[in-house]
C-alpha positions as CSV (number, residue, x, y, z in Angstrom):
1,M,-28.5,6.7,10.5
2,K,-26.5,9.2,8.4
3,R,-23.2,7.8,7.2
4,R,-20.2,9.2,9.1
5,R,-17.4,10.8,7.2
6,V,-13.8,9.7,7.7
7,V,-10.8,11.7,7.3
8,I,-6.9,11.2,7.3
9,T,-5.1,13.4,9.8
10,G,-1.8,11.6,10.4
11,R,0.7,9.7,8.1
12,G,3.8,7.8,8.8
13,C,6.1,5.5,6.8
14,V,9.3,3.6,6.8
15,T,10.6,2.4,3.4
16,A,13.9,1.7,1.7
17,L,13.6,5.0,-0.1
18,A,13.2,7.2,3.0
19,E,11.9,7.2,6.7
20,S,9.5,10.0,6.5
21,V,6.4,10.8,4.3
22,G,7.8,14.2,2.9
23,D,11.1,12.6,1.9
24,F,9.5,9.5,0.6
25,F,7.2,11.4,-1.8
26,A,9.8,13.8,-2.9
27,A,12.2,10.8,-3.7
28,L,9.4,9.0,-5.6
29,C,8.8,12.2,-7.7
30,E,12.5,12.5,-8.4
31,G,12.5,8.9,-9.8
32,R,14.9,7.6,-7.2
33,S,15.2,3.9,-6.4
34,G,15.4,2.3,-3.1
35,I,16.6,-1.1,-4.4
36,S,20.1,-2.3,-3.3
37,T,22.2,-5.3,-2.5
38,I,21.1,-7.0,0.6
39,E,23.5,-6.7,3.4
40,S,21.8,-8.2,6.5
41,F,22.6,-11.7,5.5
42,D,24.7,-13.7,3.1
43,T,22.9,-14.2,-0.3
44,S,25.8,-15.7,-2.2
45,A,24.0,-19.0,-2.6
46,Y,20.7,-17.3,-3.8
47,P,19.7,-16.5,-7.3
48,V,18.7,-13.0,-6.2
49,H,21.1,-10.7,-4.2
50,F,19.0,-7.6,-3.9
51,G,15.9,-6.1,-2.5
52,G,14.3,-3.0,-0.9
53,E,16.2,-3.5,2.3
54,I,16.0,-0.6,5.0
55,K,19.7,0.2,5.9
56,D,20.7,1.8,9.2
57,F,17.3,1.7,10.7
58,D,17.4,3.0,14.3
59,V,14.3,1.8,16.2
60,T,15.5,3.5,19.4
61,K,14.3,6.8,17.8
62,Y,10.7,5.5,18.3
63,V,10.9,2.7,21.0
64,D,13.0,2.2,24.1
65,Q,15.8,-0.2,23.4
66,R,14.8,-2.7,26.0
67,E,11.2,-2.7,24.7
68,S,12.4,-3.0,21.1
69,K,14.1,-6.2,21.9
70,R,10.7,-7.9,22.4
71,M,9.7,-7.0,18.9
72,D,10.2,-8.6,15.5
73,R,11.5,-6.2,12.8
74,F,8.1,-5.8,11.4
75,T,6.6,-4.6,14.6
76,Q,9.6,-2.3,14.9
77,F,8.7,-0.8,11.5
78,A,5.1,-0.6,12.5
79,M,5.9,1.2,15.7
80,A,8.1,3.7,13.9
81,A,5.4,4.5,11.3
82,A,2.8,4.9,14.0
83,H,4.9,7.2,16.0
84,Q,5.2,9.5,12.9
85,A,1.5,9.2,12.3
86,V,0.2,10.1,15.7
87,A,2.8,12.9,16.0
88,D,1.7,14.2,12.6
89,S,-2.0,14.0,13.7
90,G,-1.4,16.2,16.8
91,L,-3.5,13.8,19.0
92,D,-2.9,13.6,22.7
93,F,-4.7,10.4,23.9
94,S,-4.5,11.5,27.5
95,K,-7.3,13.8,26.4
96,E,-9.3,11.3,24.3
97,D,-11.8,8.7,25.1
98,V,-9.5,5.7,24.5
99,S,-12.4,3.3,24.4
100,R,-13.3,4.9,21.1
101,A,-10.0,4.6,19.6
102,G,-8.5,1.5,18.1
103,V,-5.9,-0.1,15.9
104,V,-6.0,-2.3,12.8
105,V,-2.5,-3.1,11.2
106,G,-2.2,-5.7,8.4
107,T,0.8,-8.0,7.5
108,G,1.0,-10.7,5.0
109,I,3.7,-12.8,6.9
110,G,4.4,-11.4,10.4
111,G,7.3,-12.2,12.4
112,I,9.2,-14.6,10.1
113,G,12.7,-13.2,11.2
114,E,11.8,-14.3,14.7
115,I,10.7,-17.8,13.7
116,E,14.0,-18.3,11.8
117,Q,16.1,-17.2,14.7
118,Q,14.3,-19.2,17.3
119,H,14.3,-22.3,15.1
120,I,18.1,-22.0,14.7
121,R,18.4,-21.9,18.6
122,L,16.1,-24.8,18.8
123,L,18.4,-26.9,16.7
124,D,21.6,-25.6,18.0
125,K,20.9,-25.5,21.7
126,G,17.6,-27.3,22.4
127,P,14.1,-26.3,23.3
128,G,15.1,-24.9,26.7
129,K,16.9,-22.0,24.8
130,V,13.9,-20.9,22.8
131,S,13.2,-17.3,23.9
132,P,10.1,-16.8,26.2
133,F,9.4,-13.7,23.9
134,C,9.2,-16.0,20.7
135,V,5.4,-16.0,20.5
136,P,4.8,-12.3,21.3
137,R,7.4,-11.4,18.7
138,L,6.3,-13.7,15.9
139,M,2.5,-13.3,16.2
140,A,1.0,-11.4,13.3
141,N,-1.0,-9.1,15.7
142,A,2.1,-8.0,17.6
143,A,2.2,-4.7,15.5
144,S,-1.3,-3.7,16.3
145,G,-1.2,-4.9,19.9
146,N,2.1,-3.0,20.7
147,I,0.7,0.2,19.1
148,A,-2.5,-0.1,21.1
149,I,-0.3,-0.5,24.3
150,R,1.9,2.4,23.5
151,Y,-1.0,4.8,23.4
152,G,-3.3,3.0,25.9
153,L,-6.1,2.5,23.4
154,R,-9.0,0.3,24.3
155,G,-11.2,0.2,21.3
156,P,-11.1,-2.5,18.5
157,N,-7.7,-4.0,17.9
158,F,-6.8,-6.6,15.4
159,C,-4.6,-7.7,12.6
160,V,-5.7,-8.4,9.1
161,S,-3.6,-11.0,7.1
162,S,-4.6,-11.2,3.4
163,A,-1.2,-11.4,1.7
164,C,-0.4,-8.4,-0.4
165,A,-3.8,-7.0,0.2
166,S,-3.4,-6.8,3.9
167,G,-2.6,-3.1,4.1
168,N,-5.6,-2.0,2.2
169,N,-7.9,-4.5,3.9
170,A,-6.7,-3.2,7.3
171,I,-7.4,0.5,6.4
172,G,-10.7,-0.5,4.9
173,E,-11.7,-2.3,8.1
174,A,-10.6,0.6,10.2
175,F,-12.5,3.0,8.0
176,A,-15.6,0.8,8.3
177,N,-15.3,0.9,12.1
178,I,-15.6,4.6,12.1
179,V,-18.3,4.8,9.4
180,C,-20.7,2.7,11.4
181,G,-20.0,4.5,14.7
182,R,-18.1,1.8,16.7
183,S,-15.1,4.2,16.7
184,D,-13.9,7.7,16.4
185,I,-10.2,7.3,15.8
186,M,-8.3,4.5,14.3
187,I,-4.6,4.1,13.9
188,T,-4.2,1.7,10.7
189,G,-1.9,0.6,7.9
190,G,0.5,-2.4,7.3
191,A,4.0,-3.6,8.2
192,E,6.3,-6.3,6.7
193,A,9.9,-7.7,7.2
194,A,10.1,-10.8,5.1
195,L,13.5,-9.9,3.6
196,T,15.1,-12.8,5.6
197,P,16.8,-15.9,4.6
198,V,13.7,-18.0,4.4
199,G,11.5,-15.2,3.0
200,L,14.0,-14.6,0.1
201,A,14.4,-18.3,-0.4
202,S,10.8,-19.0,-0.6
203,F,10.0,-16.3,-3.2
204,C,13.1,-17.4,-5.2
205,A,11.8,-21.0,-5.2
206,A,8.5,-19.8,-6.4
207,R,10.3,-18.0,-9.3
208,S,8.5,-14.8,-8.5
209,L,11.4,-12.4,-8.2
210,S,13.5,-10.5,-10.7
211,L,17.0,-11.9,-11.2
212,R,18.5,-8.6,-12.5
213,N,21.5,-8.8,-10.1
214,D,23.5,-6.8,-12.4
215,D,21.4,-3.8,-12.2
216,P,19.2,-3.9,-9.0
217,Q,17.7,-0.5,-9.4
218,A,16.4,-1.3,-12.9
219,A,14.9,-4.6,-11.7
220,S,11.3,-3.4,-10.7
221,R,9.7,-2.8,-14.1
222,P,5.9,-2.8,-13.9
223,F,4.1,-2.8,-17.2
224,D,7.4,-3.2,-19.1
225,K,7.8,-6.0,-21.5
226,D,11.3,-6.7,-20.2
227,R,10.2,-7.2,-16.5
228,D,11.1,-10.6,-15.0
229,G,9.4,-10.6,-11.6
230,F,8.9,-8.4,-8.5
231,V,11.6,-7.1,-6.0
232,L,11.0,-8.1,-2.4
233,S,11.1,-5.2,0.1
234,E,10.3,-4.3,3.7
235,G,8.8,-1.4,5.5
236,A,5.6,0.1,7.0
237,G,2.9,2.6,6.4
238,V,0.5,3.8,9.1
239,L,-2.2,6.5,8.9
240,V,-4.5,8.1,11.5
241,L,-8.1,8.0,10.5
242,E,-10.7,10.2,12.4
243,E,-14.5,11.0,12.2
244,E,-14.6,14.1,10.3
245,G,-16.6,16.3,12.7
246,R,-14.4,15.5,15.8
247,A,-11.2,16.2,13.7
248,R,-12.6,19.6,12.7
249,K,-13.7,20.3,16.1
250,R,-10.2,19.8,17.6
251,G,-8.6,21.8,14.8
252,A,-6.7,18.9,13.2
253,K,-5.0,19.3,9.9
254,I,-7.0,17.1,7.4
255,Y,-4.9,15.7,4.5
256,A,-7.7,13.9,2.8
257,E,-11.1,12.2,3.2
258,L,-11.3,8.3,2.8
259,L,-14.4,7.8,0.7
260,G,-14.8,4.2,-0.2
261,Y,-13.5,0.7,0.3
262,S,-14.2,-2.7,-1.1
263,A,-12.8,-6.2,-0.8
264,T,-13.4,-9.2,-3.1
265,D,-11.9,-12.4,-4.0
266,D,-11.0,-14.0,-7.3
267,G,-12.0,-17.6,-6.2
268,Y,-9.6,-18.8,-8.7
269,H,-6.1,-19.6,-7.7
270,I,-3.8,-19.5,-4.7
271,T,-1.2,-17.3,-6.4
272,A,-2.5,-16.4,-9.8
273,P,-5.2,-13.7,-10.4
274,L,-8.1,-14.2,-12.8
275,P,-6.4,-13.6,-16.3
276,D,-9.2,-11.1,-17.3
277,G,-9.0,-9.3,-14.0
278,A,-12.7,-9.9,-13.2
279,G,-12.0,-9.9,-9.3
280,A,-9.9,-6.7,-9.4
281,A,-12.5,-5.0,-11.5
282,S,-15.3,-6.0,-9.1
283,A,-13.4,-4.5,-6.2
284,M,-12.7,-1.3,-8.0
285,K,-16.3,-1.0,-9.0
286,R,-17.7,-1.5,-5.5
287,A,-15.1,0.8,-4.0
288,L,-16.3,3.6,-6.5
289,A,-19.8,2.7,-5.5
290,D,-19.0,2.8,-1.8
291,A,-17.6,6.3,-2.4
292,G,-20.6,7.4,-4.5
293,L,-18.3,8.4,-7.4
294,A,-18.6,7.8,-11.0
295,P,-15.5,6.2,-12.7
296,E,-14.8,9.6,-14.7
297,K,-14.2,11.3,-11.4
298,I,-10.9,9.5,-10.6
299,D,-7.9,11.6,-11.3
300,Y,-5.2,9.0,-10.5
301,I,-4.8,5.1,-9.9
302,N,-2.0,3.8,-7.8
303,A,-1.7,0.5,-9.3
304,H,-0.9,-2.8,-7.5
305,G,1.7,-3.0,-10.3
306,T,4.0,-5.8,-9.2
307,G,6.1,-6.1,-12.3
308,T,5.0,-9.7,-12.8
309,E,3.4,-10.7,-16.1
310,L,0.2,-12.1,-14.7
311,N,-0.5,-9.1,-12.5
312,D,0.3,-6.3,-14.9
313,C,-1.8,-7.8,-17.6
314,A,-4.8,-8.7,-15.4
315,E,-4.7,-5.3,-13.6
316,S,-4.6,-3.4,-17.0
317,S,-7.6,-5.4,-18.2
318,A,-9.5,-4.7,-15.0
319,I,-8.9,-0.9,-15.3
320,R,-10.0,-0.8,-19.0
321,Y,-13.1,-2.8,-18.0
322,V,-14.2,-0.5,-15.0
323,F,-13.2,2.8,-16.7
324,A,-13.9,2.1,-20.3
325,E,-12.6,5.1,-22.5
326,H,-11.8,7.1,-19.4
327,A,-9.1,4.4,-18.7
328,Y,-7.0,6.1,-21.4
329,K,-7.3,9.5,-19.6
330,I,-6.3,8.5,-16.1
331,P,-2.6,8.5,-15.0
332,V,-1.8,5.0,-13.6
333,S,1.5,4.5,-11.9
334,S,3.2,1.9,-9.8
335,T,5.4,3.1,-6.9
336,K,6.7,-0.5,-6.5
337,S,9.0,0.6,-9.5
338,S,10.9,2.6,-7.0
339,I,10.5,0.7,-3.6
340,G,9.8,-2.8,-4.7
341,H,7.0,-4.8,-3.1
342,L,6.5,-4.5,0.7
343,L,3.8,-7.4,0.6
344,G,1.3,-6.6,3.4
345,A,2.7,-3.1,3.9
346,S,2.2,-2.2,0.3
347,G,-1.3,-0.9,0.3
348,A,-0.8,1.4,3.3
349,V,2.4,3.0,1.8
350,E,0.6,3.3,-1.5
351,L,-2.5,5.0,0.0
352,I,-0.1,7.6,1.5
353,V,1.2,8.2,-2.1
354,C,-2.4,8.9,-3.1
355,V,-2.9,11.3,-0.3
356,E,0.4,13.1,-1.2
357,A,-0.6,13.2,-4.8
358,I,-3.8,15.0,-3.8
359,N,-1.9,17.4,-1.5
360,E,1.1,18.1,-3.7
361,A,-0.7,18.0,-7.0
362,A,2.0,15.7,-8.3
363,I,1.9,12.1,-9.7
364,P,5.0,9.9,-9.0
365,P,6.2,7.9,-12.1
366,T,6.5,4.3,-13.0
367,V,10.3,4.2,-13.2
368,N,12.1,1.7,-15.5
369,L,9.1,1.8,-17.8
370,E,11.2,2.0,-21.0
371,N,9.4,-0.5,-23.3
372,P,5.6,-0.8,-22.4
373,D,4.3,-4.2,-22.9
374,E,1.5,-4.3,-25.6
375,R,-0.4,-7.1,-23.6
376,C,-1.0,-4.6,-20.8
377,D,-2.3,-1.7,-23.1
378,L,-0.3,0.7,-25.0
379,K,-2.9,3.3,-24.9
380,M,-3.0,3.6,-21.1
381,D,-1.0,6.2,-19.4
382,Y,1.3,4.4,-16.9
383,V,3.3,7.8,-16.3
384,P,6.6,6.4,-17.6
385,L,9.9,7.6,-16.1
386,Q,9.0,11.1,-15.1
387,A,6.7,12.5,-12.5
388,R,4.2,15.2,-13.5
389,Q,2.3,18.0,-11.9
390,A,-1.4,17.4,-12.1
391,K,-4.5,18.3,-10.1
392,V,-5.7,15.1,-8.2
393,N,-9.1,15.5,-6.6
394,Y,-9.9,11.6,-6.2
395,A,-7.4,8.8,-6.3
396,L,-7.9,5.0,-6.3
397,S,-5.4,2.6,-4.6
398,N,-5.3,-1.0,-5.7
399,S,-3.9,-4.0,-3.7
400,F,-4.2,-7.6,-4.7
401,G,-2.7,-10.8,-2.9
402,F,-2.0,-14.5,-3.1
403,G,-5.4,-16.3,-2.2
404,G,-7.1,-14.1,-4.7
405,H,-7.7,-11.2,-2.3
406,D,-8.7,-7.8,-4.0
407,A,-8.8,-4.6,-1.8
408,C,-9.4,-1.1,-3.2
409,L,-9.6,2.3,-1.5
410,V,-10.8,5.6,-2.7
411,V,-9.5,8.9,-1.2
412,G,-10.5,12.5,-2.1
413,K,-9.4,16.0,-1.6
414,V,-11.3,17.8,1.4
């Protein structure tokens, strides 16, 4: 059977930098930062006081207030991004075969805020006072389930949880559903809201986070020798994928074509990547093969680029291995430098960045990259400090996660 083509017809996002795709990408290219002091809880006893916190989020713009109270914050973000993406796509599901439409949304942690709140109630007031909505709010598949319910979709619906690779894995699995003919339309992406007391404390205890409390906006420094950890953030990214023929038939605006996907694992360590980046390299090579592209065709790489010593060095090594001399000609930037690390939502937001780079002929910078680390590769182009205009026909998005997960996506101009 001929392989079916998959296109992107809708995009939506909620980040600490902006709450719409257009504003988000413009802010990235302006080199702005969404990192700020945390205001939602008291961080005075923590070694870290800042993150990519979304301020003044009004879920009632997207979901009825009563309905929203039955959702954890990560699901609220997902619903907002899905609302934007579906509106952007122009789809009217009352006119579609909903048995051929599904949802795959990833999350690394899920409803941690709900778990914390209900545990406090349990200790303070006893088991009889734990909310009957606790399980529907905390479960990792709450985002995908609620999106399907909102639009009455009856095709495949599931959650992918592979730490910081969750968003890319979710999109890849949705892509595969359309390629093989099981579905025609998929709403997909990632959502996370782990910027909570326990979430922050956990990453502090693991010594994963930057401690730059005196200058939060300079804290996320991928590939910079002065980096000291990543910045914990929250948000969501959602895309609408469609089979190419039906999208054209209905006259949809097509933003890009999703061409390839690969998922591998390092099989090495629960939190550390293979030092030589072999697992990441394997995922990149397989994604390129799935897309039918030679490495030299890639015009831009949106790096996982967390701003941690282990990731940045391993990812640089992997890119150099896969692309050889072409590695020194490809712009490679990390948008985590502007918005921090959204964990399971990162890959979805970063694929949207790749799509926008193609459509706007612009590559966002790696902000705060003032002193490139020679252990990464001084000859590689990490797009320091300033965005640039550049024609992008094909882009690669990398996501790697605790557990050794490697997930890569290839997207191209239509």
